[in-house]
Backbone as a printed PyTorch tensor [residue, N CA C, xyz], in Angstrom:
tensor([[[ 62.8070, 112.6810,  64.9930],
         [ 63.2540, 112.3460,  66.3520],
         [ 64.7250, 111.9210,  66.3620]],

        [[ 65.0880, 111.0980,  65.3600],
         [ 66.4710, 110.6310,  65.2580],
         [ 67.4210, 111.8170,  65.0590]],

        [[ 67.0020, 112.7350,  64.2040],
         [ 67.8310, 113.9120,  63.9400],
         [ 67.9880, 114.7630,  65.2100]],

        [[ 66.9020, 114.8970,  65.9700],
         [ 66.9440, 115.6880,  67.2090],
         [ 67.8830, 115.0530,  68.2230]],

        [[ 67.7830, 113.7090,  68.3800],
         [ 68.6540, 113.0110,  69.3290],
         [ 70.1130, 113.1230,  68.9180]],

        [[ 70.3710, 113.0040,  67.6110],
         [ 71.7480, 113.1250,  67.1110],
         [ 72.3060, 114.5140,  67.3900]],

        [[ 71.4880, 115.5210,  67.1670],
         [ 71.9040, 116.9020,  67.3960],
         [ 72.1700, 117.1620,  68.8780]],

        [[ 71.2680, 116.6520,  69.7200],
         [ 71.4440, 116.8270,  71.1740],
         [ 72.7240, 116.1390,  71.6520]],

        [[ 72.9660, 114.9260,  71.1450],
         [ 74.1640, 114.1750,  71.5270],
         [ 75.4320, 114.9020,  71.0920]],

        [[ 75.3940, 115.4470,  69.8940],
         [ 76.5520, 116.1700,  69.3720],
         [ 76.8450, 117.4130,  70.2090]],

        [[ 75.7740, 118.1280,  70.5590],
         [ 75.9400, 119.3380,  71.3660],
         [ 76.4800, 118.9750,  72.7500]],

        [[ 75.9090, 117.9150,  73.3540],
         [ 76.3510, 117.4870,  74.6860],
         [ 77.8060, 117.0510,  74.6540]],

        [[ 78.1830, 116.3200,  73.5980],
         [ 79.5670, 115.8710,  73.4550],
         [ 80.5250, 117.0430,  73.3310]],

        [[ 80.1260, 118.0330,  72.5640],
         [ 80.9690, 119.2130,  72.3690],
         [ 81.1300, 119.9810,  73.6790]],

        [[ 80.0490, 120.0770,  74.4420],
         [ 80.1130, 120.7680,  75.7320],
         [ 81.0550, 120.0420,  76.6930]],

        [[ 80.9280, 118.7090,  76.7680],
         [ 81.7800, 117.9070,  77.6540],
         [ 83.2480, 118.0220,  77.2480]],

        [[ 83.4930, 117.9850,  75.9200],
         [ 84.8690, 118.1070,  75.4240],
         [ 85.4460, 119.4710,  75.7880]],

        [[ 84.6150, 120.4990,  75.6800],
         [ 85.0630, 121.8410,  76.0290],
         [ 85.3930, 121.9670,  77.5040]],

        [[ 84.5290, 121.3830,  78.3390],
         [ 84.7560, 121.4210,  79.7950],
         [ 86.0410, 120.6810,  80.1490]],

        [[ 86.2520, 119.5270,  79.4920],
         [ 87.4750, 118.7440,  79.7550],
         [ 88.7200, 119.5480,  79.4020]],

        [[ 88.6810, 120.2180,  78.2560],
         [ 89.8350, 120.9970,  77.8210],
         [ 90.1040, 122.1670,  78.7710]],

        [[ 89.0320, 122.7580,  79.3000],
         [ 89.1880, 123.8880,  80.2010],
         [ 89.7220, 123.4660,  81.5650]],

        [[ 89.3670, 122.2720,  82.0050],
         [ 89.7480, 121.8290,  83.3520],
         [ 90.9950, 120.9440,  83.3720]],

        [[ 91.4210, 120.4360,  82.2130],
         [ 92.5480, 119.5020,  82.1790],
         [ 93.8110, 120.0990,  82.7960]],

        [[ 94.1970, 121.2750,  82.3550],
         [ 95.4270, 121.8910,  82.8540],
         [ 95.3320, 122.2950,  84.3310]],

        [[ 94.2390, 122.9020,  84.7890],
         [ 94.1390, 123.2200,  86.2200],
         [ 94.1970, 121.9720,  87.1020]],

        [[ 93.5640, 120.8820,  86.6600],
         [ 93.5920, 119.6400,  87.4380],
         [ 95.0130, 119.0880,  87.5020]],

        [[ 95.6960, 119.1010,  86.3530],
         [ 97.0770, 118.6070,  86.3080],
         [ 97.9830, 119.4590,  87.1890]],

        [[ 97.7750, 120.7750,  87.1540],
         [ 98.5790, 121.6780,  87.9730],
         [ 98.3220, 121.4500,  89.4550]],

        [[ 97.0620, 121.1830,  89.7900],
         [ 96.7070, 120.9260,  91.1890],
         [ 97.3600, 119.6350,  91.6860]],

        [[ 97.3440, 118.5960,  90.8480],
         [ 97.9680, 117.3290,  91.2290],
         [ 99.4710, 117.5000,  91.4060]],

        [[100.0880, 118.2610,  90.5060],
         [101.5300, 118.4920,  90.5850],
         [101.8820, 119.2530,  91.8630]],

        [[101.0690, 120.2450,  92.2190],
         [101.3120, 121.0230,  93.4360],
         [101.1410, 120.1560,  94.6750]],

        [[100.1350, 119.2880,  94.6590],
         [ 99.9010, 118.3830,  95.7850],
         [101.0830, 117.4500,  95.9800]],

        [[101.5990, 116.9030,  94.8830],
         [102.7520, 116.0120,  94.9510],
         [103.9820, 116.7580,  95.4460]],

        [[104.2030, 117.9650,  94.9350],
         [105.3570, 118.7630,  95.3570],
         [105.2950, 119.0460,  96.8520]],

        [[104.1060, 119.3440,  97.3640],
         [103.9420, 119.6030,  98.7920],
         [104.1860, 118.3480,  99.6100]],

        [[103.7610, 117.1980,  99.0890],
         [103.9740, 115.9320,  99.7870],
         [105.4600, 115.6270,  99.8760]],

        [[106.1760, 115.8850,  98.7870],
         [107.6300, 115.6730,  98.7770],
         [108.2970, 116.6070,  99.7740]],

        [[107.8840, 117.8670,  99.7510],
         [108.4870, 118.8670, 100.6310],
         [108.2930, 118.5080, 102.1040]],

        [[107.2150, 117.8010, 102.4140],
         [106.9120, 117.4600, 103.8040],
         [107.7550, 116.3010, 104.3340]],

        [[108.3810, 115.5220, 103.4380],
         [109.0650, 114.3130, 103.9160],
         [110.5740, 114.3040, 103.7060]],

        [[111.1300, 115.3660, 103.1100],
         [112.5810, 115.4200, 102.8980],
         [113.1460, 116.7400, 103.4180]],

        [[114.4650, 116.8220, 103.6220],
         [115.0720, 118.0850, 104.0390],
         [114.8320, 119.1770, 102.9880]],

        [[115.0290, 120.4150, 103.3810],
         [114.7790, 121.5570, 102.4940],
         [115.5850, 121.4400, 101.1940]],

        [[114.9410, 121.7420, 100.0690],
         [115.5900, 121.6280,  98.7640],
         [115.2430, 122.8250,  97.8950]],

        [[116.0210, 123.0150,  96.8090],
         [115.7440, 124.1260,  95.9080],
         [115.6030, 123.6920,  94.4520]],

        [[115.5910, 122.3960,  94.2030],
         [115.3580, 121.9180,  92.8400],
         [113.8880, 121.5500,  92.6770]],

        [[113.5430, 120.9550,  91.5440],
         [112.1830, 120.4620,  91.3230],
         [112.2570, 118.9430,  91.2030]],

        [[112.0730, 118.2270,  92.3120],
         [112.2400, 116.7670,  92.3150],
         [111.4160, 116.0320,  91.2660]],

        [[110.2340, 116.5530,  90.9640],
         [109.3820, 115.8620,  89.9930],
         [109.9890, 115.8590,  88.5930]],

        [[110.8450, 116.8610,  88.3150],
         [111.4880, 116.9220,  86.9980],
         [112.6370, 115.9320,  86.8770]],

        [[113.1310, 115.4500,  88.0100],
         [114.2720, 114.5360,  88.0150],
         [113.8880, 113.1430,  88.4940]],

        [[112.6000, 112.8710,  88.5620],
         [112.1250, 111.5880,  89.0690],
         [112.5480, 110.4350,  88.1670]],

        [[112.7230, 109.2640,  88.7680],
         [113.0610, 108.0600,  88.0180],
         [112.4980, 106.8430,  88.7400]],

        [[112.4320, 105.7360,  88.0470],
         [111.9150, 104.4960,  88.6230],
         [113.0660, 103.6250,  89.1130]],

        [[112.8520, 102.9510,  90.2320],
         [113.8670, 102.0580,  90.7870],
         [113.2180, 100.7350,  91.1610]],

        [[113.9100,  99.6480,  90.8800],
         [113.3710,  98.3170,  91.1140],
         [113.4090,  97.9410,  92.5950]],

        [[112.4820,  97.0660,  92.9850],
         [112.4550,  96.5200,  94.3390],
         [112.7420,  95.0250,  94.2610]],

        [[113.0820,  94.3930,  95.3890],
         [113.3230,  92.9440,  95.3910],
         [112.1070,  92.1400,  94.9440]],

        [[110.9090,  92.7330,  95.0730],
         [109.6870,  92.0340,  94.6780],
         [109.4960,  92.0020,  93.1670]],

        [[110.3260,  92.7520,  92.4340],
         [110.2410,  92.7220,  90.9810],
         [109.4490,  93.8560,  90.3650]],

        [[108.8860,  94.7380,  91.1980],
         [108.2000,  95.8910,  90.6400],
         [109.0960,  97.1180,  90.7780]],

        [[108.5680,  98.2970,  90.4990],
         [109.3640,  99.5180,  90.5590],
         [108.6250, 100.6080,  91.3320]],

        [[109.3870, 101.4720,  91.9880],
         [108.8360, 102.5990,  92.7210],
         [109.4640, 103.8830,  92.1870]],

        [[108.7130, 104.9670,  92.2530],
         [109.2240, 106.2440,  91.7510],
         [109.9810, 106.9860,  92.8490]],

        [[111.1650, 107.4970,  92.4810],
         [112.0160, 108.2260,  93.4150],
         [112.1780, 109.6680,  92.9380]],

        [[112.0770, 110.6040,  93.8890],
         [112.2040, 112.0230,  93.5940],
         [113.4240, 112.5720,  94.3430]],

        [[114.5460, 112.8200,  93.6520],
         [115.7430, 113.3520,  94.3170],
         [115.5310, 114.7990,  94.7630]],

        [[115.9200, 115.0960,  95.9990],
         [115.8450, 116.4580,  96.5270],
         [117.2630, 117.0040,  96.6430]],

        [[117.4920, 118.1640,  96.0360],
         [118.8400, 118.7370,  96.0290],
         [118.7970, 120.1940,  96.4820]],

        [[119.9300, 120.6240,  97.0230],
         [120.0750, 122.0270,  97.4030],
         [121.4620, 122.4720,  96.9760]],

        [[121.5070, 123.5060,  96.1630],
         [122.7770, 123.9510,  95.6310],
         [123.4520, 122.8920,  94.7870]],

        [[122.6440, 122.0350,  94.1680],
         [123.1780, 120.9860,  93.3120],
         [123.5970, 119.7360,  94.0530]],

        [[123.5450, 119.7650,  95.3860],
         [123.9450, 118.6150,  96.1900],
         [122.7110, 117.8580,  96.6890]],

        [[122.7980, 116.5350,  96.6510],
         [121.6830, 115.7090,  97.1160],
         [121.5120, 115.8540,  98.6250]],

        [[120.3090, 116.1890,  99.0680],
         [120.0210, 116.2930, 100.5000],
         [119.0630, 115.2040, 100.9540]],

        [[118.5080, 114.4790, 100.0070],
         [117.5820, 113.4070, 100.3500],
         [116.7840, 112.9750,  99.1320]],

        [[115.7960, 112.1480,  99.3730],
         [114.9310, 111.6940,  98.2800],
         [113.6100, 111.2170,  98.8520]],

        [[112.5650, 111.4210,  98.0840],
         [111.2360, 110.9280,  98.4520],
         [110.9050, 109.7490,  97.5550]],

        [[110.2700, 108.7420,  98.1260],
         [109.9260, 107.5330,  97.3860],
         [108.4370, 107.2590,  97.5350]],

        [[107.7480, 107.1320,  96.4160],
         [106.3430, 106.7210,  96.4470],
         [106.3000, 105.2030,  96.5540]],

        [[105.7570, 104.7120,  97.6470],
         [105.7450, 103.2670,  97.8810],
         [104.3250, 102.7790,  98.1510]],

        [[104.1730, 101.4820,  98.1660],
         [102.8620, 100.8900,  98.4230],
         [103.0230,  99.4660,  98.9040]],

        [[101.9610,  98.9050,  99.4100],
         [101.9250,  97.5040,  99.7960],
         [100.5030,  96.9980,  99.6340]],

        [[100.3810,  95.7370,  99.3280],
         [ 99.0640,  95.1110,  99.1970],
         [ 98.6880,  94.3350, 100.4550]],

        [[ 99.4790,  94.4790, 101.5160],
         [ 99.3100,  93.6630, 102.7180],
         [ 98.4320,  94.3010, 103.7830]],

        [[ 97.7870,  95.4030, 103.4680],
         [ 96.9120,  96.0500, 104.4380],
         [ 95.7280,  95.1800, 104.8180]],

        [[ 95.1450,  95.4440, 105.9610],
         [ 93.9850,  94.6870, 106.4220],
         [ 92.8180,  94.8400, 105.4550]],

        [[ 92.7200,  96.0240, 104.8340],
         [ 91.6170,  96.2940, 103.9070],
         [ 92.0980,  96.6120, 102.5020]],

        [[ 93.3040,  96.1690, 102.1750],
         [ 93.7810,  96.3850, 100.8100],
         [ 95.0400,  97.2200, 100.7350]],

        [[ 95.2040,  97.9120,  99.6100],
         [ 96.4410,  98.6240,  99.3320],
         [ 96.6330,  99.8540, 100.2250]],

        [[ 97.8900, 100.0510, 100.6140],
         [ 98.2990, 101.2410, 101.3560],
         [ 99.3700, 101.9380, 100.5290]],

        [[ 99.2020, 103.2450, 100.3030],
         [100.1950, 104.0210,  99.5600],
         [100.8070, 105.0700, 100.4760]],

        [[102.1110, 105.1970, 100.4300],
         [102.8070, 106.1770, 101.2530],
         [103.8780, 106.8770, 100.4210]],

        [[104.3160, 108.0270, 100.8870],
         [105.5030, 108.6640, 100.3280],
         [106.4880, 108.7670, 101.4830]],

        [[107.6890, 108.2620, 101.2680],
         [108.6800, 108.1300, 102.3280],
         [109.9080, 108.9650, 101.9760]],

        [[110.3830, 109.7520, 102.9250],
         [111.5440, 110.5840, 102.6810],
         [112.7760, 110.0890, 103.4180]],

        [[113.9140, 110.1060, 102.7420],
         [115.1990, 109.7460, 103.3450],
         [116.1480, 110.9250, 103.2090]],

        [[117.0540, 111.0740, 104.1910],
         [118.0480, 112.1370, 104.0690],
         [119.2350, 111.6270, 103.2580]],

        [[120.2540, 112.4580, 103.1030],
         [121.3910, 112.0990, 102.2640],
         [122.1640, 110.9030, 102.8110]],

        [[122.0260, 110.6330, 104.1140],
         [122.7070, 109.4980, 104.7280],
         [121.8790, 108.2220, 104.6500]],

        [[120.6780, 108.3420, 104.1200],
         [119.8210, 107.1720, 103.9750],
         [118.9210, 106.8960, 105.1600]],

        [[118.9000, 107.8150, 106.1420],
         [118.0240, 107.6130, 107.2980],
         [116.6220, 108.1200, 106.9880]],

        [[115.6400, 107.4800, 107.6090],
         [114.2440, 107.8180, 107.3640],
         [113.9580, 109.2030, 107.9580]],

        [[113.6360, 110.1430, 107.1030],
         [113.4360, 111.5310, 107.5240],
         [111.9840, 111.7950, 107.9250]],

        [[111.0570, 111.3490, 107.0970],
         [109.6390, 111.5440, 107.3990],
         [108.8150, 110.7100, 106.4290]],

        [[107.5250, 110.6650, 106.6530],
         [106.6250, 109.9210, 105.7630],
         [105.2520, 110.5710, 105.7730]],

        [[104.4610, 110.2200, 104.7740],
         [103.0680, 110.6490, 104.7320],
         [102.2490, 109.5460, 104.0780]],

        [[101.1230, 109.2230, 104.6750],
         [100.2290, 108.2020, 104.1080],
         [ 99.3650, 108.8700, 103.0450]],

        [[ 99.4430, 108.3750, 101.8270],
         [ 98.7010, 108.9660, 100.7140],
         [ 97.3190, 108.3490, 100.5360]],

        [[ 97.2240, 107.0390, 100.8010],
         [ 95.9480, 106.3500, 100.5660],
         [ 95.8980, 105.0760, 101.3950]],

        [[ 94.7400, 104.8070, 101.9650],
         [ 94.5320, 103.5400, 102.6700],
         [ 93.0270, 103.3410, 102.8650]],

        [[ 92.6640, 102.1250, 103.2270],
         [ 91.2590, 101.8180, 103.5120],
         [ 91.1750, 101.0540, 104.8310]],

        [[ 92.1310, 101.3320, 105.7320],
         [ 92.1760, 100.6270, 107.0080],
         [ 91.0610, 101.0860, 107.9420]],

        [[ 90.8060, 100.3100, 108.9640],
         [ 89.6960, 100.5580, 109.8790],
         [ 89.8640, 101.8920, 110.6170]],

        [[ 88.8640, 102.7710, 110.5440],
         [ 88.9400, 104.0450, 111.2630],
         [ 89.1530, 103.8160, 112.7590]],

        [[ 90.0740, 104.5750, 113.3450],
         [ 90.3470, 104.4530, 114.7740],
         [ 91.3190, 103.3460, 115.1190]],

        [[ 91.6590, 102.5210, 114.1360],
         [ 92.6410, 101.4480, 114.3660],
         [ 93.7930, 101.6310, 113.3780]],

        [[ 93.7310, 100.9080, 112.2520],
         [ 94.7930, 101.0230, 111.2600],
         [ 94.9650, 102.4200, 110.7190]],

        [[ 93.8890, 103.2130, 110.7520],
         [ 93.9600, 104.5730, 110.2180],
         [ 94.8990, 105.4650, 111.0350]],

        [[ 95.2890, 105.0140, 112.2130],
         [ 96.1700, 105.8000, 113.0720],
         [ 97.6000, 105.8770, 112.5370]],

        [[ 97.9070, 105.1080, 111.4910],
         [ 99.2870, 105.0280, 111.0050],
         [ 99.8610, 106.3890, 110.6040]],

        [[ 99.0050, 107.3210, 110.1920],
         [ 99.4900, 108.6340, 109.7580],
         [100.3000, 109.3190, 110.8530]],

        [[ 99.9050, 109.1740, 112.1100],
         [100.6030, 109.8310, 113.2150],
         [101.3060, 108.8660, 114.1560]],

        [[100.8060, 107.6440, 114.2560],
         [101.3290, 106.6820, 115.2350],
         [102.8390, 106.4960, 115.1130]],

        [[103.3240, 106.3310, 113.9150],
         [104.7240, 105.9630, 113.7160],
         [105.6740, 107.1670, 113.6700]],

        [[105.1760, 108.3320, 114.1080],
         [106.0400, 109.5010, 114.2200],
         [105.9980, 110.0610, 115.6550]],

        [[105.3900, 109.3260, 116.5880],
         [105.2670, 109.7830, 117.9650],
         [106.6340, 109.8020, 118.6360]],

        [[107.1280, 110.9880, 118.9640],
         [108.4690, 111.1370, 119.5160],
         [108.5810, 110.5390, 120.9230]],

        [[109.7640, 110.0470, 121.2340],
         [110.0420, 109.5460, 122.5740],
         [109.4270, 108.2030, 122.8920]],

        [[108.9870, 107.4720, 121.8770],
         [108.3890, 106.1510, 122.1000],
         [108.9570, 105.1630, 121.0930]],

        [[108.6400, 103.8940, 121.3010],
         [109.0660, 102.8640, 120.3530],
         [108.1440, 102.8070, 119.1400]],

        [[107.1890, 103.7220, 119.0810],
         [106.3270, 103.8000, 117.9010],
         [107.0700, 104.4540, 116.7360]],

        [[107.8610, 105.4770, 117.0460],
         [108.4500, 106.3180, 116.0040],
         [109.4670, 105.5700, 115.1540]],

        [[109.3490, 105.7550, 113.8360],
         [110.3260, 105.1760, 112.9020],
         [111.2220, 106.2680, 112.3320]],

        [[110.9480, 107.5250, 112.6680],
         [111.7350, 108.6310, 112.1340],
         [113.1740, 108.5480, 112.6270]],

        [[114.0980, 108.7590, 111.7300],
         [115.5120, 108.6740, 112.0760],
         [116.0780, 107.2720, 111.9870]],

        [[115.2360, 106.2980, 111.6360],
         [115.6880, 104.9120, 111.5590],
         [116.7170, 104.7200, 110.4490]],

        [[117.7130, 103.8900, 110.7380],
         [118.7360, 103.5400, 109.7580],
         [118.4140, 102.1390, 109.2400]],

        [[117.7400, 102.0690, 108.1080],
         [117.2900, 100.7810, 107.5900],
         [118.4180,  99.9510, 106.9870]],

        [[119.6200, 100.5330, 106.9050],
         [120.7550,  99.7370, 106.4360],
         [121.1110,  98.6770, 107.4710]],

        [[120.6120,  98.8750, 108.7010],
         [120.8640,  97.8990, 109.7660],
         [119.8490,  96.7650, 109.7480]],

        [[118.8710,  96.8540, 108.8870],
         [117.8530,  95.8180, 108.7780],
         [116.4770,  96.4280, 108.6170]],

        [[115.5310,  95.6640, 108.0800],
         [114.1790,  96.1840, 107.8590],
         [113.4440,  96.4650, 109.1640]],

        [[112.4950,  97.3710, 109.1040],
         [111.6770,  97.6800, 110.2710],
         [110.6490,  96.5780, 110.4840]],

        [[110.4640,  96.1930, 111.7460],
         [109.4850,  95.1640, 112.0930],
         [108.8120,  95.5290, 113.4090]],

        [[107.5900,  95.0330, 113.5780],
         [106.9090,  95.2360, 114.8530],
         [107.5130,  94.3000, 115.8890]],

        [[107.3300,  94.6290, 117.1480],
         [107.9300,  93.8370, 118.2230],
         [107.4540,  92.3890, 118.2120]],

        [[106.2040,  92.1730, 117.8220],
         [105.6620,  90.8180, 117.7900],
         [106.4310,  89.9290, 116.8220]],

        [[107.0830,  90.5560, 115.8220],
         [107.8600,  89.8080, 114.8370],
         [109.3640,  89.8610, 115.1160]],

        [[109.7170,  90.3230, 116.3230],
         [111.1270,  90.3920, 116.6810],
         [111.7820,  91.7290, 116.4180]],

        [[110.9920,  92.7160, 116.0110],
         [111.5340,  94.0380, 115.7280],
         [111.5110,  94.9470, 116.9290]],

        [[111.5970,  96.2520, 116.6740],
         [111.6760,  97.2320, 117.7630],
         [110.5360,  98.2410, 117.7500]],

        [[109.6140,  98.0970, 116.8030],
         [108.5540,  99.0940, 116.6370],
         [107.2520,  98.6300, 117.2920]],

        [[106.6610,  99.5000, 118.0900],
         [105.3560,  99.2090, 118.6950],
         [104.2710,  99.2640, 117.6320]],

        [[103.5320,  98.1780, 117.4920],
         [102.4250,  98.1510, 116.5360],
         [101.2620,  98.9870, 117.0570]],

        [[100.4240,  99.4400, 116.1450],
         [ 99.2010, 100.1400, 116.5420],
         [ 98.3420,  99.1720, 117.3370]],

        [[ 97.8400,  99.6230, 118.4700],
         [ 97.0260,  98.7640, 119.3270],
         [ 95.8530,  98.1710, 118.5540]],

        [[ 95.7410,  96.8440, 118.5770],
         [ 94.6580,  96.1030, 117.9120],
         [ 94.6950,  96.2350, 116.3940]],

        [[ 95.8370,  96.5960, 115.8430],
         [ 95.9480,  96.7350, 114.3830],
         [ 97.3310,  96.2800, 113.9220]],

        [[ 97.7070,  95.0710, 114.3240],
         [ 99.0310,  94.5530, 113.9750],
         [ 99.1890,  94.3500, 112.4780]],

        [[ 98.1250,  93.8880, 111.8070],
         [ 98.2130,  93.6550, 110.3600],
         [ 98.4730,  94.9720, 109.6300]],

        [[ 97.7490,  96.0050, 110.0080],
         [ 97.9520,  97.3280, 109.3830],
         [ 99.3650,  97.8340, 109.6530]],

        [[ 99.8590,  97.5940, 110.8660],
         [101.1990,  98.0420, 111.2360],
         [102.2560,  97.3170, 110.4100]],

        [[102.0940,  96.0180, 110.2620],
         [103.0280,  95.2440, 109.4450],
         [103.0170,  95.7540, 107.9970]],

        [[101.8300,  96.0420, 107.5110],
         [101.7080,  96.5100, 106.1270],
         [102.3880,  97.8640, 105.9550]],

        [[102.1640,  98.7600, 106.8910],
         [102.7910, 100.0790, 106.8270],
         [104.3140,  99.9420, 106.7950]],

        [[104.8590,  99.1260, 107.6730],
         [106.3160,  98.9360, 107.7170],
         [106.8150,  98.2550, 106.4480]],

        [[106.0040,  97.4050, 105.8590],
         [106.3750,  96.7740, 104.5900],
         [106.5300,  97.8290, 103.5050]],

        [[105.6250,  98.7940, 103.4710],
         [105.7130,  99.8780, 102.4830],
         [106.9720, 100.7110, 102.7110]],

        [[107.3040, 100.9610, 103.9760],
         [108.5190, 101.7080, 104.3090],
         [109.7550, 100.9270, 103.8690]],

        [[109.7820,  99.6350, 104.1780],
         [110.9300,  98.8000, 103.8150],
         [111.1040,  98.7140, 102.3040]],

        [[109.9880,  98.6430, 101.5820],
         [110.0600,  98.5950, 100.1160],
         [110.6340,  99.9060,  99.5730]],

        [[110.2480, 101.0170, 100.1880],
         [110.7710, 102.3150,  99.7630],
         [112.2840, 102.3560,  99.9390]],

        [[112.7560, 101.8580, 101.0790],
         [114.2030, 101.8850, 101.3240],
         [114.9400, 100.9490, 100.3680]],

        [[114.3560,  99.8070, 100.0680],
         [114.9920,  98.8660,  99.1430],
         [115.2210,  99.5150,  97.7860]],

        [[114.2280, 100.2650,  97.3150],
         [114.3660, 100.9450,  96.0260],
         [115.3900, 102.0680,  96.1230]],

        [[115.3020, 102.8560,  97.1990],
         [116.2030, 103.9970,  97.3690],
         [117.6560, 103.5590,  97.5250]],

        [[117.8940, 102.5410,  98.3350],
         [119.2660, 102.1230,  98.6340],
         [119.9360, 101.4360,  97.4490]],

        [[119.1480, 100.9720,  96.4940],
         [119.7220, 100.2650,  95.3500],
         [120.0840, 101.1680,  94.1980]],

        [[119.9690, 102.4940,  94.4040],
         [120.2740, 103.4270,  93.3140],
         [121.1350, 104.5770,  93.8100]],

        [[121.7360, 105.2530,  92.8720],
         [122.3890, 106.5270,  93.1440],
         [121.3230, 107.5810,  92.9050]],

        [[120.7740, 108.1310,  93.9850],
         [119.6480, 109.0580,  93.8510],
         [120.0220, 110.3300,  93.0910]],

        [[121.3130, 110.5880,  92.9480],
         [121.7360, 111.7710,  92.2080],
         [121.5530, 111.5780,  90.7110]],

        [[121.8200, 110.3530,  90.2510],
         [121.7580, 110.0920,  88.8130],
         [120.6300, 109.1490,  88.4200]],

        [[120.1000, 108.4080,  89.3970],
         [119.0640, 107.4290,  89.0770],
         [119.6320, 106.0940,  88.6420]],

        [[120.9700, 105.9940,  88.5950],
         [121.5990, 104.7460,  88.1650],
         [121.6850, 103.7630,  89.3220]],

        [[121.6840, 102.4690,  88.9980],
         [121.8650, 101.4520,  90.0250],
         [123.2520, 101.6080,  90.6270]],

        [[123.3120, 101.6500,  91.9590],
         [124.5970, 101.8810,  92.6000],
         [125.5310, 100.7080,  92.3610]],

        [[126.8190, 101.0040,  92.1220],
         [127.7910,  99.9830,  91.8170],
         [127.9880,  99.0430,  92.9850]],

        [[128.0310,  99.6280,  94.1960],
         [128.2560,  98.7960,  95.3780],
         [127.1240,  97.8180,  95.5640]],

        [[125.8810,  98.2780,  95.3060],
         [124.7310,  97.3960,  95.4440],
         [124.7950,  96.2820,  94.4140]],

        [[125.1990,  96.6170,  93.1740],
         [125.2940,  95.6090,  92.1330],
         [126.3240,  94.5590,  92.4990]],

        [[127.4620,  95.0000,  93.0540],
         [128.5070,  94.0690,  93.4340],
         [128.0480,  93.1540,  94.5580]],

        [[127.3030,  93.7380,  95.5200],
         [126.7980,  92.9270,  96.6190],
         [125.8570,  91.8590,  96.1100]],

        [[125.0170,  92.2220,  95.1290],
         [124.0800,  91.2480,  94.5900],
         [124.8310,  90.1140,  93.9000]],

        [[125.9050,  90.4820,  93.1550],
         [126.6740,  89.4570,  92.4580],
         [127.3720,  88.5380,  93.4490]],

        [[127.9760,  89.1500,  94.5080],
         [128.6560,  88.3460,  95.4990],
         [127.6690,  87.4610,  96.2270]],

        [[126.5030,  88.0510,  96.5330],
         [125.4930,  87.2690,  97.2370],
         [125.0170,  86.1210,  96.3790]],

        [[124.9220,  86.3620,  95.0630],
         [124.4640,  85.3110,  94.1570],
         [125.4190,  84.1470,  94.1110]],

        [[126.7080,  84.4120,  94.3090],
         [127.6960,  83.3240,  94.2760],
         [127.5660,  82.4270,  95.4960]],

        [[126.9260,  82.9460,  96.5580],
         [126.8140,  82.1460,  97.7760],
         [125.6800,  81.1460,  97.6990]],

        [[124.7560,  81.3370,  96.7470],
         [123.6090,  80.4430,  96.6530],
         [123.9430,  79.2250,  95.7910]],

        [[123.4040,  78.0920,  96.2140],
         [123.6450,  76.8730,  95.4430],
         [122.6510,  76.7630,  94.2960]]])
């Protein structure tokens, strides 16, 4: 009986290992294609492969976000940033946020959330509604972080889902903080940003 069980286990293990080897590359290719499509949806048209030039950039919170530079003819046309926040009503929210070469918010896509259906879940479309104070597209975050009107900002929160709205904007603001602190062409920390931090540090007691 022991020999039979050992043989069955060995055969089952070999089958599982074979299946894993056969599916590993297709799964990886599918994930890469999904990411490439997500990037393409949130930045201006590009002809490079942003995933090959991706780099990590620090945020004020002390963690790092991944940035994907988008280029056309060798010139930077924008960048996509994978961002997240833990401030959602039901936990973590993950988004990919696109900025153009001038640093304005070009587009976004919600990658993952567990917000209440019909309320917080509306964030995928709510904040891109044209002609209203809901839309964040085209925002210049160099003028200050995005906030809902209840907090003194200019953005209409999702009806009955202020916490989800705040969390979504937090993820957007974190994306911009990482993007604005680097040279998206090289991935290096921008000199001007470094100087501002040093000057700002001298002002603190």
